N, C-alpha and C positions, 0 to 999 in steps of 0.2 A: 291777422298776423299772430303767430304763436310765440310768445316770449316766455321762455322758461326761467325760473328763478333759481339762482345758485343756492344750494344748501350751505349754511354756515354752521360749523361746530361751535357750540357754546362752552362745552365742558368735555374733557377727556380725563378719566381716572383709571390708572392701571390697577388691576386686581391680580390675585393669585392665578397661577396656571396659565399665564399668557392671555388673559381676558381683559378687555377694556370696556369700561362703562362710557358710553358716548351719549351726549345730549345735544340735540340740534336746536336751531333758533325757531323752528316751528312748534316747539314744545314736546316733540317726541324723543324717546330715548331707547337705547338698546345695548345689549351686551354682544361684543364681538370677540370671538376666539381667533387669535392670529396663529395658532399652532400650525395650520396648513401652510402658512407662508414660510415657516422656519427652515424648510429644506431649500429654499431659494437663497443663493449666495448673498444677495443684498440684505437678507434678514438673519444670517447666521449669528451675528453678534447678539441678537435679541434672545438667544437661548440662555444667556446670562441674565438672571432675574434683575440684577442691579442695572444693567443696560436697558432692559425692557422698561423699567420704572422711569427712565429719562425721557419719556415721550413728551413732545411739545405740540401744542395746538397752533396750527397755522390758519385756522378758521375754515378754509375749504379743503384742508388736508391735515393729516398729522404726520410728524416726522421724528426721527431719532437722530442723535449725533452721528451714528454710523452711516447715515445716508438713506436708510430705509424710509419709505413713506407710503401712505395710503390715502386716496382721495375720499372725500365725504360720500361720494356716490358709491364707491366700493364698500365703505363701512356700512352704509345703509342697506345695500344689497345683501350683505352677509350677516346682519345682526339679528338677534333674537329680541323682539320688542319687550320692553319692561316698563313699569311705572316710573315716572320721573322721581328721582330721589330728592328729598328736601335737605 
């Protein structure tokens, strides 16, 4: 039986230029540029840097008050791996 484990987001930190630092519970981390999503209607509000900064960690997804969200799987698939920040 193959039981897959759900990835949980431990930390999400918004950076300049619509980049997020994401750290997962398996100890890996990455940077995700969400610029490609900004042309989607659900993400329009995030063009405003103040709105982008309001990201919330839902553990297996991230979300913003405007309703935009991204799953941990999507984030992991699109990130540039980096060293975990202390």
